[in-house]
VODRENLO-792370 format. One record per residue (C-alpha): residue in one letter; z, y, x negated. Coordinates in steps of 0.001 Angstrom, whole numbers, padded with zeros to 6 digits, always signed. Each point is the difference from the previous one (the first is absolute). Layout:
residues N
AZYX/...
***
This chain:
residues 334
M+032082+105306-062386/G-000077-003431-001584/L+002799-002535-000266/F+001194+001385-003345/E+000164+003608+001177/R+001520-000803+003421/Y+002981-001845-001467/L+000194+001792-003344/S+003688+000854+000405/V+000740-003730+000440/W-001947-000929-003137/V+001753+002752-001982/T+003427-001243+001110/L-000896-003556-001001/S-001330+001258-003343/I+003276+001802-000699/V+002007-003162+000710/V-002369-002154-002043/G+000161+002445-002902/V+003801+000021-000121/V+000205-003801+000293/L-002623-000620-002673/G+001640+002570-002240/Q+003187-002044+000120/V-001656-003412-000298/F-002498+000905-002741/P+001559+002903-001913/A-001746-000923-003260/L-003412+000166+001671/F+000642+003455+001413/S+001395+001159-003358/L-003240-001129-001616/V-002119+001842+002554/A+002190+003106-000357/S-000547-000016-003776/L-003790+000272+000396/E-000210+003766-000106/I-001555+002881-001886/A+001679+003426-000016/H+002466-001228+002664/V-002919-000948+002305/N+000198-003643+001022/L-003445-001515-000404/V+000385-002620+002739/V+001139+002588+002537/A-002836+002272-001148/V-002557-002727+000731/L+001504-000623+003436/I-000032+003694+000853/W-003619+000097-001153/V-000755-002860+002396/M+001646+002050+002760/I-001917+003174-000724/Y-003525-001186-000848/P-000918-001042+003587/M+000861+003552+001107/M-001966+001652-002805/I-003282-001586+001093/H+000216+002030+003228/I+000067+003321-001860/D-003225+001909+000548/F-000390+002183-003076/A-002809+001989+001614/A+002378+001036+002790/M+002778+001104-002355/K-001620+003403-000448/D+001001+000799+003586/V+003717-000615-000576/G+000515+003633-000985/K-000982+001028+003517/K+003289-001516+001251/P+002655+001470-002317/K+002974-000180+002370/G+000782-003683-000638/L-000120+000495-003746/A+002191+003116+000241/L+002563-001920+002080/T+000228-002765-002597/L+000342+002385-002943/V+002642+002193+001634/V+002164-002954+001031/N-000427-001907-003271/W+000681+002849-002411/L+001905+002734+001852/I+002190-001976+002411/K+000447-003678-000792/P+001477+000156-003564/F+002578+002590+001017/T+001067-001650+003249/M+000362-003291-001885/A+002271+001666-002556/L+002046+001645+002750/I+000434-003219+002007/A+000863-001979-003147/W+002675+002545-000975/L+001404+000111+003563/F+000440-003757+000238/F+001077-000963-003520/D+002049+003049-000958/V+001537+000616+003426/L-000276-002699+002674/F+000150-003068-002270/A+002253+001529-002672/R+002995-002223+000819/W-002000-003210-000568/I-002042+000893-003086/D+001180+001232-003396/P-001440+003385-001156/Q-002116-001473-002811/S-001710-002503+002279/A-000438+002638+002691/S-001825+002317-002415/E-002325-002818-001040/Y-000782-000939+003592/I-000809+003655+000678/A-002300+000053-003032/G-001848-003102+001204/M-000546+001464+003461/I-001286+003235-001525/L-002532-001941-002069/L-001235-001684+003182/G-000270+003327+001785/V-002092+001608-002731/A-002514-002879-000173/P-002411+000086+002985/C-001818-003213+000835/T-003208-000920-001819/A-000971-003613+000649/M+001701-001360+003114/V-001070+002979+002091/F-003494-001492+000210/V+001575-002964+001793/W+001853+002231+002467/S-003143+002066+000551/Q-002054-003080+000787/L+002620-001298+002454/C-000181+003362+001797/N-003821+000056-000044/G+000182+003076-002190/D-003015+001778-001471/P-000420-001769-003387/N-001914+002922-001545/Y+002693+002484+000938/T+002772-002328-001135/L-001654-000366-003410/V-000225+003772-000450/Q+003634+000462+000999/V+001175-002684-002430/S-002186+001329-002823/I+001266+003578+000324/N+003607-001205+000178/D-000554-002016-003179/I-001343+003055-001812/I+002958+002117+001116/M+002418-002782-000946/V-001218+000042-003602/F+001117+003622-000323/A+002850+000324+002524/F+001939-003270-000287/A+001881+000816-003214/P+000942+003630+000834/I+001277-000840+003497/C+001965-002998-001314/A+001490+002163-002736/L+000986+002667+002524/L+001604-002396+002478/L+001654-002242-002580/G+001437+003027-001769/V-001247-000885-003464/N-002020+002009-002485/A-002563-002677-000771/I-001012-003223+001656/A-002002-002706-001699/V-002807-000878+002383/P-001774-003272-000865/W-003480+001487+000002/Q-001520-003373-000796/T+001509-001376+003209/L-001260+002920+002060/L-003533-000039-001389/L-000308-003797-000048/S+001206-000205+003609/V-002585+002543+001147/F-002685-001888-001939/L+000962-003406+001430/Y+000867+001001+003547/V-002612+002690+000703/L-002834+000345-002523/T-000811-003695-000582/P-000153-001115+003663/L-001791+003248+000850/A-002714-000743-002582/A-000263-003575+001279/G-000360+001264+003567/Y-002709+002461-001051/L-001989-002729-001771/T+000386-002283+003011/R-001482+002632+002319/K-002908+000395-002405/L-000724-003728+000024/V+000678-000826+003665/S-001781+001473+003020/G+001747+001764+002893/N+000368-003005+002317/G+000937-002144-002991/I+002872+002378-000816/T+001389-000425+003522/K-000133-003786-000233/L+001460+000012-003519/G+002849+002229+001159/K+000913-002415+002789/T-000115-002911-002437/L+002214+001700-002574/K+002541+001514+002410/P+002216-003143+000169/W+000063-000052-003809/S+001349+003541+000030/I+002912-001070+002228/C+000585-003100-002160/G+000211+002266-003040/L+002626+002095+001776/L+002094-003023+000981/T-000187-001564-003467/T+001062+003310-001547/I+003037+000062+002299/V+000926-003554-001023/L-000139+000988-003672/L+001926+003255+000370/F+002806-001637+001942/G-000021-002982-002345/F+000453+002340-002971/Q+003045+001604+001635/A+001528-003087+001650/D+003153+000108-002148/V+000610+003682+000717/I-000515-000454+003725/L+002430-002917+000224/S+002623+001183-002502/Q+000375+003618+001203/P-000816+000021+003709/H+002478+002788+000838/I-001481+002342-002624/I-003483-000811+001261/V+001056+001043+003505/L+001621+003245-001219/I-003148+000982-001898/A-002304-001045+002832/I+001716+002231+002594/P-000973+003399-001492/L-003427-001360-000982/L-000659-001003+003608/I+001157+003362+001310/Q-002205+001831-002494/T-003050-002166+000730/Y+000175+000214+003776/G+000875+003691-000180/I-003003+000855-002179/F-002290-002023+002249/A+001323+001751+003115/L-000586+003388-001625/S-003516-000960-001108/F-000884-001552+003359/F+001170+003083+001907/A-001871+002322-002364/A-003182-002088+000320/Q+000181+000328+003770/R+000537+003749-000210/L-002953+000296-002378/R-002127-001992+002491/L-001195-002424-002631/P-002163-002946+001112/F+001899-003279-000133/N-002095-001541-002808/I+001081+002892-002228/A+003486+000619+001401/A+001227-003588-000377/P-000899-000413-003720/A+001331+003501-000707/C+003369-000969+001495/M+000032-003304-001915/I-000790+001693-003328/A+002723+002561+000608/T+002537-002699+000879/S-000556-002850-002473/N+000863-000077-003708/F-001661-000967-003277/F+002782-002504-000658/E-001692-001536-003068/L+000270+003312-001856/A+003519+000736+001276/V+001291-003400-001161/A-001651+000387-003416/V+001432+003484-000563/A+003490-001068+001148/I-000032-002923-002451/S-001266+002112-002886/L+002506+002819+000623/F+003139-001814+001107/G-000474-003669-000918/L-000910-003206+001788/N+003492-000618+001399/S+000726+003606+000969/G+000806+001295+003456/A-003176+002103-000120/A-002144-003097-000535/L+001820-001764+002836/A-000624+002925+002369/T-003730-000070-000713/V-000020-003765+000554/V+001649+000491+003400/G-002800+002471+000670/V-002403-002889-000534/L+002022-002210+002344/V-000081+002440+002914/E-003505+001384-000598/V-002147-002724+001566/P+002050-000778+003152/V+000545+003694+000702/M-003642+000950-000522/L-001104-002848+002273/S+002277+001341+002728/L-001552+003452-000451/V-003525-001450+000147/Y+000952-001668+003288/F+001459+003250+001344/A-003060+002008-001038/N-002418-002423+001617/R+002053-000105+003204/N-000102+003817+000161/Q-003650+000465-000890/H-000613+001527+003434/R+002038+003056-001025/F-002859+001064-002272/E-002847-000455+002477/
***
């Protein structure tokens, strides 16, 4: 691994600190960047995520994708965890902590909104960032793409009904523009660019290009972290105790889902380059969609929006720790 990858946790920590500091020193600048959005999708963050994903897309061999169906176990693991387990365990853990364990410190109205925000995170499986986690685990890029694509298709049809069921409402206004635009920006566009690149560049050239672009992918990740933490600097500093209370059940849910997925992948005897991305997809969240839905349903300053923002805050450090754990335990899949 290169210098960036070897000390990635250090760079992420520094990016978090820099983001919070800059958010306090230059609030007007971050407000301006935050206002550059379409359908609740921030255009600057979208470009940075694109920069992260494109270097991974050029490694996708479309001719080899026809063989993905010969290895259905990894895909089945992801789908079962994402749609039959994760949303419901998230709702259960949220209720346990905010309606029972933390009831003495949080008023009922706020507690219900925090629960709603966590549910929205649990029903939105990861779309974009999972390509980063897959690359860091040396995952099969073709298989990862298929897993993400099928999850996106299911999300179009299942997101609203599951949210409605778990939130206990008859109808939920899903920002379809946000969902479709996110899939277009984070999956389809870099995928098309990667396909065209493979058409124009020879095999050895693709390998060299991938090595050249890899540091840019990490830079895109770190810059995204700076922006996200800069956007939420006031919330982080003004309500640290609430942030901690929300983060506790989110951490338990995330590590619990990963442990379940990791154990199941071992029992299914999946190869590591399929098992690791499958576990990452099952564990991480499509936080862009969750934040957008929380804002549209409950308001910008609601407890639900805050809970989804905390999901953003814990996502990257936690997923990096899981990438490290997976790589350290690669021998379990040999």
